[in-house]
Structure formats: C-alpha cells, structure tokens
N, C-alpha and C positions, 0 to 999 in steps of 0.2 A: 182687850184688843183682838179686833176680827179682821178678817178677810172676806174676799167674795169676787164674783168675777162680775165685771160691767160687760153687760151684753151686747152693747153698742160694738162695745171697739175691742171687747175679748181680754183688756187689762186687769191684774189685779190690784184693785182697790181694799186698801188698811182703811179700819173706821177706831177708835179709841176713842173710854171716856176721858173725861174730867178728872184726874186727880185731886184728893183734896189738897185745900190748897193756902188754909191756915188763915182766909180770911185774907189774902193777895192776889192781886190782878197775875193772872200766867203769863209772860211775857211771850213764851214760845215755847214753841216742844223739839224733840231731837229724835228723830227715828232713825233707826237702825236696820238694815239686812242683811242678815249673812250672806257673805260672799261664798260661794260653794266654791270659785277657783281660787281666792285667795286664803279661804280658810279662818275668816276673821269678819269682823262687824264691819259695814262700811254706811256712812251718812252718804245720802244721795238728795242735794239741795237740790237737783233740775228735778227732780217728778215729785220732790217730800220737803220743800220748805217749810219748815218748822216757826219761822218768821214770817213767813207771806200771810199779808189778814184773812184772807179768804181760808187756809188752811188752819190758824189759828180758831178762827169762827166757827169750822164747818170740824173742825178733828176729824178729819180722813182724805188719803191723797190715793191717786193713780199709778202703778208702775206698768209702761207696755209688756205684754209676755217678751217682745223682742230682745227687750232690756234688760229683765230679765233671765233669758236663755243667754244674749248676750255675754253683758257684763260680770251678768253675775251666777252664770253654767248650771242655769235652774230650765230643766223640760216641760215638758206640758205634763199633767200629771203629778209634779215634785212638790213638796209640802215645802212652801216659803216662809222664812223662817223671818221675825220683825221684834225688834221693841222699840219701847218710847221713854222718856223721861220731858217732864217740864220744868218749867223754869219761871220764878221769880223771885220778890225780894231776897228771902231765902234761900237763895241756890239752888240748884236743879234734885228731880225728885229721885229715888231711887226707888 
C-alpha cells in the first residue's frame, strides 16, 4: 500500500496491489484508516468504497485533506495510516 498527494486536489491518494487471490476473483476491498480522534481503525465508504467497480479495478481512492483533518484528526505533514483486505469466495485476506 502506498500513499501520495493528488497534485490537483491536495488529497491523499491511497493505492494498493492486488494480493494473491487463489485463482478466485476479488469481489471487494476494505480500506481502513486509523482514526486519531477515536484511536481506532475506521472504514470510510464515502471516499473509498471497495465494492465500487472503479475503485475495485483501479485499486486506489482519494481522501480529501479536509476530511482527514476534520474527521480523523490528521494535520498537514502527519503520517496517515491505512490498511486493506481483499475479499473473494475464500473470505477476507489477512
């Protein structure tokens, strides 16, 4: 998983590679962001819905900086922490 800054919007772009799928189609991804306010992992389907066909195909999504600041407690230059899992007929990846 990598992050970068979108040069147009200033948002954080989260990208990942498809994991080994055991010859089964990946049906969706779950992207979690560490919430500094609640001190817990949070799924945000507004900005990264892993069931969306575009996100599923491109394997990336963009979180606006204002959302990272207001909702998750991050400031400019903070390290933002994400993790992801993939789902197919065998269940969720570890």
